[in-house]
N, C-alpha and C positions, 0 to 999 in steps of 0.2 A: 346393403347386400343387393346384388343384381337379381333380376328375375331369371329363374332357371326353367328350361324347357326340355322335355324328353323328345329327342330327335329320332324319329323312326328310321331315318336313313343310316345314322351312325350307331343306333341302338344304345344311346347313353344320354344322360342328363347333361345339358350344356348351358352356360350363361347365354342369355339373349343379347347378341351383339348385332344390332341392325346395320345394314349396308350404309345408310345415311344417318348420322347421329340425330336423334330426336324424331325419326320417322320410321314407321313400320308399314310394310305392304303385306296384306293377307289375301290369298286367293282360296276360295272354298268352292268345290265342285257343286253345282246346283242341279235341279231336277230336269229330266226329260219330260216335257209337258204334253202328254198324250192321254192322261187319265187322272182320276182323282188322286190327290196327294195322299200318301199314307204317313203314319206318324214318323217313320224313319226319315222321310224327307225333311222333317223339322228339327231333328236332333242336331245336325251340324249348325244350322243358323242360330238356334238358341244357345248352344254351347259356345260357339265362337263369337256370338254377340256379347256374352258375359266376359269372354277373354278380351275382346276389343274394348269393352267398357273399362276393364281393369287397366289395360295399356294406356287408355286416355288419362285415367286418374294418376298414373305413374309418369305422366308428362309427355307421352308420345302422340304425335300427329299420325292417326291411323287411316290408311286407305284400305277399305275392306271390299273386295270384289267377289260377287256371287253370280255365276253365269246362269243363263237359261239355254238349254239345248232345245231349239225349236225347229230342227230338221233332223230326222232320224228314221230308221227303218220302221220302228214301232208307230211313229206318227203317220207314216205313209200307209202302213197296214190298217191302222184305225180309220183313216180317211177312205181307203178303198172299200173297207167292210161296211162303213156307215153311209157312204155317199156324201159326207159333209166335207167341205173344203178344208184342206190341212191347215190353212192359215187361221180359220175360225176355231179349230180344235186347239191350236197352240195359244191363241188369244184367250180363250175361255179358261184354260187350265193355268196359264200364267197369272191371270187376274186372281184366280182362286188361291194360288200360292202366295201372292203378295198380300191378299186379305188375311190369310192365316198368319203370316209373319207379323202383321199389324196387331192382330189379336194377342199374339204372344209377346208383344212389346220388343220385338227385334228392331232396334233403332239405329244401329251403327253401320249397316251396309251402305256404302257410298256409291257402288256401281253394280248394275244388273245388265251386263252386256249380253246380247242375244247372238246366237250363232249366225243367223241369217244376215245380220248387219256387218259381218266380218268375212263374208265369202271371198271378195276380191283380195283381201289381205291373206287369206288362206291359200289362194291360188299362187300368189307370189312366194309365199313361204315354201310351198311344195316345190315350186320351180327352183328355189335355192337349194333344197335338199337333193333334187335331181342333179343339179350342177355340181354339187359337192360329192357325187358318187354314193350318196347314202340311201337312194331310192331307185326304183326301176319301174318301167311301164309294162303293163300286162294287157291282155285283151279286155279286162274288166276295169282298168283304171291305172292308178299309181299306187305302188306298194313300198313300204319301208323295209330296208334290208337289215335285219337285226344282227346279222353276222358281221356287219361293218361297225357295230357299236361296241367300243371297249367297255367292259364291265356290265354288259346288259344283264339284268337280274339282281343288281346290288340292293335294290329297295326291298324286293320280295324275298330275296335269298334263294331264288330258283336258278338252277343251272340251265344254260341254253339248250343242251341236248335233251333235257327232260320236258321242255316246254311244248305246248301246243298253241295253236292260233287262238287269239282272243275270242271270247264267246260271241261277239257280234260280227265275226268275220267267218264266212263259210270256207271250208277247205277247198283249195284251188290247186289244180295240177301245175299251174304256172308259177306257183310260189317256189322260191329258192330254199326256203326253210319254213317248216310248219308254223313258226311263231311270227313270220312276217305279217304285217298288218296293213290295212287299207288306209291310204292318205286321201285318195280321191276315188269315188265309185261312179262308174258310168251309169247313166240313168236308163231304166227300162221304159217300155212304152207307157205313156200316160203318167209317169212319175215326175215330181217337181225337179227342175234342173237349172243349172247355171252354165253358161258357156265357159270353156277352158281350153288350153292347148291340147288337152287329151280327150276332148269330146265333151258333150253336155253331161253333166253329172252333179254330184254333191259331195261335200267333204265327209271323210271318215270321222268316226266318233272321237278318236284320240287327238287328232290335229286341232280340233276346236279349242281345247283348253290351252294348248301350247301357244296358239296365235293370240287368243284373247289375253293371256297373261302378258305376252310380249307387248301388246299395244295398250295395256292399262298400267302394268307395273314395271315393264322393261324386261330385257333378256335375263337379268338376275334380279331376284326379289327375296324377301325375308322368309315368309311362311307360306307353305302350301298345305291346305287342310282338306280333309275329306273322310269318308267312312272307311272302316277297316277293309270292307269288301272291295274297295277300289284300288288297293295296292297293286294287284295284278289282274288283268293286264293294263288297266287304264293309266295308273300313275307311272308304272314302269315305262310305258310307251311315251308318256309326256316327257320324262327325263331324257329318253333317247332322242326325241325330236329336238328338245331345247338345247341339249349339248351339241348335237350335230349341226344346229343352226348358229353355233358360235357363242352361246351363253353358258353360264354355270347353272342356270335355272334356279330352282328354289334352294335356299341354304338350309332351311329347316322344314322337315315334313312332320305334320301332326295328324294322327289318325284317331278318330273317335270310334268307340265300340258300337255295337248294334242293339237292336230291340230284342228282348226276350219276353216270353210269356210263361210264367210259372217255371222259370229256370231253364227253358229250352229256347234256343235261338229261333227267331221267326225269319223264314226265307221263302222265296217262291217255290223252292223244291220241297218245303215242309208238307207232308201229307195232310196236316190239319188245314192248310190253306185251300184244299179242294172243297172244304165245307164253306159255302157262301156266307153263312151266318158267322162263322169264325173269322173269315177274312174281312168281313164288313166292319167288325169292331175296331180294326186298325186304320180305317180311313180317318184322315186327320180331322176333317170337319166334324165327324161323328164323335171322335174322342173329346174334342174341345166342347162340343155341345153337351155331351153327357156329364163331363167332370169339371168343366170350367177351365179356360185357358190359364188362369193364375196357378191352378194346381198342377197342370201339365208342365208349365215352365219350372215350377219348383221341383217336380219329380225329375225332370231332365238334368237339373243342376244339383240334385241331392247326393250324387255320388261323385266319382272322378270321371272325366271325359273318356279315359282309356278303359273304363269298365262298362259292361253291358247295363242297360236299363230294363227293368222288368215291369211290364204293363199288366201284371196280374191284378185283379180287382182288389185284393187285400193290400197290395203295394200302393195303389192309387188312394184307397181309403185312408191309409196311414199318413200319406203326405197331405191329404186334405185336412185331416185333423191337426197335423203339426202346423200347417200354414194358418189355419183358422185361429190357432192359439196365439201365434205371433201377431196376427192382425187385431185380435181382441186386445192384446196388450198395448198395441200402438194407438188404438182408438182413432180419433180424427186426424192424426198425423199422416196417415196414408191417403187421405183425401186431398192433401195440399197439391197444387200443380207440380208435376214432375218434369225435370229436365235432366239431360245427360250430365253426370258429374265430371268435373275436370280436376286437374292437379290442385287448383285453389280450393275446390270443394273438399277434397280429401284432407288437405292441410287444415281446414277449419274443423273437420271432425277430429283430427289428431290433437288439436289444441284444447278441446273440451276437457275440463278437469273431471275425472271419474274416480269413484272408489276403487280400491286396489284390484279386486277381483274382476270388475268390469273393465278396467284398463288392461288387464292381462288378456281378457277375451278379445278386446279390440286389437291388441298386438298379435294375437294368435290368428285372427282373421287375415291380417295383412301378410303374415308369414305363410299362411296356407295358400293365398292367391299368388304370392311370389314364387312358391314352390310348385311349378308346373300347373298353375291355375286350378288348385284343388278346391273346387266350389263346394263339394260336400263337406269338407272339413271347415270351410268358411261358414257355411250355413249352421253347422253345429255351434259355432261361437255366437251366432245370432240368438240361439235358444238360451245360451248361458247369460247373455245380456238381458234377455227377457226375464229370466229367473232372478237376476240381481236387481232388476227394477222392481220386481214384485216384493222383494224384501224391504225396500225402502218405504218410508211414509208416503201416503197418497199424494200429498201436496209438497213434497220436499224438492229442493233444487237438484239433489243428487238423482232422484228418480227421473226428473225432467231431462237432465243431461244424458242419462243412460238411454232413455227412449229416443232422444234426438239422434244419438250416435247409432242406435239400432236401426232407426228408419233410414239414416243416411247410408250406412253400409249395405243394408238390404237393397236399397235403390241402385247402388252401384251394380248389383247383380241383376237389375231389372225386375226386382220384386217390389211389393207394396205400392202398386200404382193406383191412382184414383179409379174407383169403380171395382177394384178387385174383391172387396168384401161383398158388394152386391152380387157380383157374378157367382161367387162361391155359394152365397145364400140361395140364389135362384136355382142353381143346379142341384144343391142339396135338397131343396123343396121338391124338385122334379123327381129325385131319387126316392124320396119318401112317398110321394104320391104313386109312383110306379110300383113301389114295393107293396103298397096297400092293394092296388089293383091286381097285381100278380098273386098276392095271397088269396084273394077271392077266386081268381081264375083257376089256380092250382087246387083249391078246395073243391070247386065244381068238377074238375077233371078227376080228382081222387074219388069223388062220389060216383062218377061214371065208371071208373075202373072197379070200384067195389061191387057194383051191380053187373059187372062183366060186359058193360057197354063199351067195348074197345074201339068201335068205330068212332064214337064221339070223342073218346080219349085221344085217339090218333088225329082226329080232325083239329082238336084244340092245339095239339103240339105242332102240327103242320102249319096252321095259321100263325102261330107265334113265331115259328121258324121263318116264315115269309116276312115277318115284321122285324127280323134281326134278333129275336130272343130265342135262345137255345134252352130246351128243357131236358134234364137228365134224370132218369130214374135209377136209384141205387139202393143198396141194402139199408142205408141210413135215411132213406126218404127221397123226395124229389127236390132238385135244385134247379135254378135258372140263372142265366147270365146273358 
């Protein structure tokens, strides 16, 4: 049976038919590097790393491109506000991003193109769009004419007459249509710029990905991936540019869902994000430090990529427990050196003789991954394998075979890496120590409140808040997070 993929563009599940037999090209939109990464920046890389790993074991040669946007209005604003050179800002946060990917065992990305390395190619691409009558020049730069694009809005399902300009483009009286978007922005005083036929400036946001896909994967490629929030305007505009430049662009569009907290989507517009302590807990390095990178990778893969992921404390605690249970069953197997599995490695796992129920779980794992890369259903089969191993005698060949298959399948998903058990143990210890300290602090605060010393009570809460710990008083007592 072929791998089937849900294509956001066609809104249906389709067999995966690569442009070149045996090869798959994937492009995943990467971060704009102007500030600390938040956990949402890591969802796409982890999810599509697992997908790329599966494509490898299914025999495909995968080229996986994940770009870095290292010139943007937000980067310039950060530089102007702080006085730090914009190149230093982008260098620091790019390195942070790469370090986070390493901690999460993201190992399949082959290319990290940077926007600033492709500016000459972007200028030529824009000139081609102008020559084709698909763009026009304004006093502020060069703009794409969406009314010249047949089927504009087909990815997002929006009608042209209902659209407004993209969030990163200010309304301009020189625009022919409100949804027209910038290809080239003329530079203001003191802003970074490159020379172009339309004056010194920099590329618009959307043109970056169209050009970088063109030069890494070609005018037509297999899979374009990204977050649900990028469908419009970013991905819609990428399609317009790619098709206007003469290509078919991406054949399959795959969109992962977003981060939630206790059932509610987290976004910059969320009123809760105005609370610095609340927003701080979603910084990627803080999440990994607090809970362990192995647990966060497991959490991101524990559902389906098209469903949201909830970062509520209870959800993280649950996956930590589940992962620790699997690691305990595997013992020293997860400390063996780990390499990316290929088709031969999967074939070896399939050849292992297993008891009937374990063999069924192995087959169900493969079926889940072949059906739109359902990592959550696949992980459920890992727990069945662990349960079946537990039923066998401690020193039996059947138990050993089941655990070998469990370890191999888990590692295809990037789980069970050397050092994972130690990481979970260290973060769990930190949780326990912090809990004991907080128990004492809250007891002292309760004593202050009991004697109506509200100044001390408020002082303790404010100092904890400054340290990223939120204290809430309710009818059922005081809680912290």
